[in-house]
N, C-alpha and C positions, 0 to 999 in steps of 0.2 A: 650662558643662562643656567647651563647644566653643569655640573661638575661631577662626573660618574668616579665613584669610588669604590670598587669590588662591584657587589650587584645593588649597591643604594644609590638613588638618585636623589641629589642635593639641589635645591632651589636657593639660590641666593636671596636674601633679605630685601635687596633692593628692588628685585621683581614686583613683592608684594607691595612696596611703596608706588610703583608705577600703575599697579593696578587700582590702589586705594585714590590717587589722585585723578585718573582716568574717570573713575565712578563718581569722584565727588565733583568734577567737571561737568560730566554728564547730568547729575542730579541738580545741579544749579541752573544749568541749561532749561532742563525741564520745567522746574519751579517758575524760571522766568518767564517761558512761553505760556505758562498756565496764567501767570498775573497780567501778562498783555492781553490773552484773550478774555479775561474776566473784565478787565477794563474796556476792551472793545466790544463786548458784548452788552455793558452797560451803556455805553454811547450809541451804539448801533446795534439795537437787538434783533430788527428785521433783518439787516444784511448779514447778521453773525448765527442766522438760525440753523444751518447747515454746514458751517465752517469747522465745526470741531471734528467732522470726517476727516478731513485733511490732516490732521494732526492726531489721529486715533492710534498710531501704532506707538504713541509717546505712552499708553498704557501697557504694552508688552514691555517697554523698555524701563518703565517703572517697576514692574514686576521683578524683571530680571535684577535690578539694581537693589530692590529690597531682598530679595533672594542672595545676592552676592554680600549684601551687609549681614544679613544673618550667619552667613559661615564665613565670616570674619575675612572676606576677601581672599580667600584660598579657593582659586581655580582647580584646582588640582585634588582637591578633596573629593573621596569617594561620594559621600553623599549627594554633594552639590552636582556632580556630573549625573546622578541616577535621578536628580529631582523630575517628576513628573511637569510637563508643560500643558497637561490638558485643562488647567484652570484658565488660562491664557484665552482660548475663544469664549469662554463663558464671561470673564471679564470684559473683553472687547466688546460684547453683544450689550451687557449690562452698561458699558460707559456711553454706547452709542445711543440706547434707549434714554439715557439720562442726560444726554447732550454734553457729556464732559469727555476730557481725554485723560 
């Protein structure tokens, strides 16, 4: 994965392609689960009243995937690694109160 030449570290381009593919796959599954949840909630609103809590961590995954996309899938970028995750608990609380994930 790394090619050390002198004092610099070089990351091969294929690594970023793998990150992009994994993120796209995760985003697709997250959207699919939201669609299935919405259909089930329409069909059985009483049974799905608190079901969103089981999938609430999808909110954190969505935040991370959006942040990753914002930084062009470069996980080694300094600004990406220094990003504060203090917004995540607030987003989890708001999603829980709204009944979504």
